[in-house]
Each structure stands twice: as C-alpha cells, then as structure tokens.
PAKOLKOL-449426 format. One record per residue (C-alpha): x, y, z; residue in three letters. Coordinates in steps of 0.05 Angstrom, whole numbers. Example, Ala and Ser with C-alpha at 12.3 -4.5 7.8 and 13.67 -1.06 7.14 Angstrom:
! residues 2
x | y | z | resn
246 | -90 | 156 | Ala
273 | -21 | 143 | Ser
***
This chain:
! residues 68
x | y | z | resn
36 | -374 | -295 | Met
17 | -311 | -257 | Gly
58 | -257 | -225 | Val
97 | -278 | -164 | Glu
117 | -236 | -104 | Leu
179 | -249 | -61 | Tyr
160 | -231 | 11 | Val
174 | -244 | 84 | Lys
135 | -225 | 147 | Ala
148 | -159 | 181 | Ala
196 | -166 | 241 | Pro
164 | -205 | 298 | Gly
102 | -227 | 258 | Leu
78 | -293 | 229 | Arg
29 | -288 | 171 | Val
-16 | -347 | 152 | Pro
-7 | -373 | 81 | Arg
-68 | -364 | 38 | Glu
-66 | -437 | 13 | Asp
-50 | -468 | 82 | Ala
-73 | -423 | 140 | Pro
-38 | -466 | 192 | Arg
30 | -455 | 157 | Arg
62 | -387 | 167 | Tyr
106 | -338 | 130 | Ile
158 | -315 | 180 | Thr
209 | -259 | 183 | Asp
270 | -304 | 176 | Asp
258 | -337 | 108 | Gln
233 | -300 | 45 | Pro
183 | -340 | 4 | Val
152 | -334 | -66 | Ser
76 | -326 | -66 | Val
25 | -310 | -121 | Pro
4 | -237 | -127 | Ala
-67 | -248 | -102 | Thr
-112 | -198 | -66 | Ala
-96 | -234 | 0 | Tyr
-21 | -223 | -5 | Tyr
-27 | -153 | -35 | Leu
-72 | -134 | 24 | Arg
-21 | -161 | 73 | Arg
34 | -122 | 38 | Leu
-7 | -58 | 41 | His
-22 | -67 | 115 | Ser
52 | -77 | 131 | Gly
45 | -149 | 155 | Glu
87 | -172 | 96 | Leu
147 | -136 | 67 | Val
179 | -144 | -1 | Ser
243 | -184 | 0 | Ala
298 | -183 | -52 | Pro
298 | -244 | -96 | Gln
357 | -291 | -87 | Arg
397 | -295 | -151 | Val
438 | -356 | -164 | Ala
510 | -337 | -179 | His
535 | -375 | -239 | Leu
608 | -383 | -254 | Ala
628 | -359 | -323 | Val
677 | -406 | -355 | Val
718 | -380 | -413 | Thr
765 | -422 | -455 | Pro
839 | -406 | -448 | Asp
866 | -366 | -506 | Ala
913 | -406 | -549 | Glu
980 | -375 | -561 | Glu
1000 | -371 | -635 | Ala
***
C-alpha cells in the first residue's frame, strides 16, 4: 500500500477526486487520498490543505489492584 495523505479542500472550494471527477473533496470533511502527482499538485497550488488525521481514542482498562 502506498503513502496516504489526509486532506480537505481550501475554504470555499470543491476539488474533483482523481478517481471519480464528478465527486468532490470539500472543505467540511477531511478525506484520505493516495499521494499521487494529482493530489500533490493540488496541495502545492493551495486548492487542497493538509488536515490532521483523526485518531481513535481508546479507553485503557487496567485491572483493579488486589489488596493483600
């Protein structure tokens, strides 16, 4: 699997997806896309901006300590 970018459109823009040009990347929902020349060019031009990746928060469960 190749390198992935997490991006969204610059405010007020809609950017066509490389694999489906009638579907758009918008400024309200970040998406994961492959790091192809198409998306890198859009990032460099300012049409796309890098978005922070969402990290799932996992609960850490620790066993209760037994009293001796």
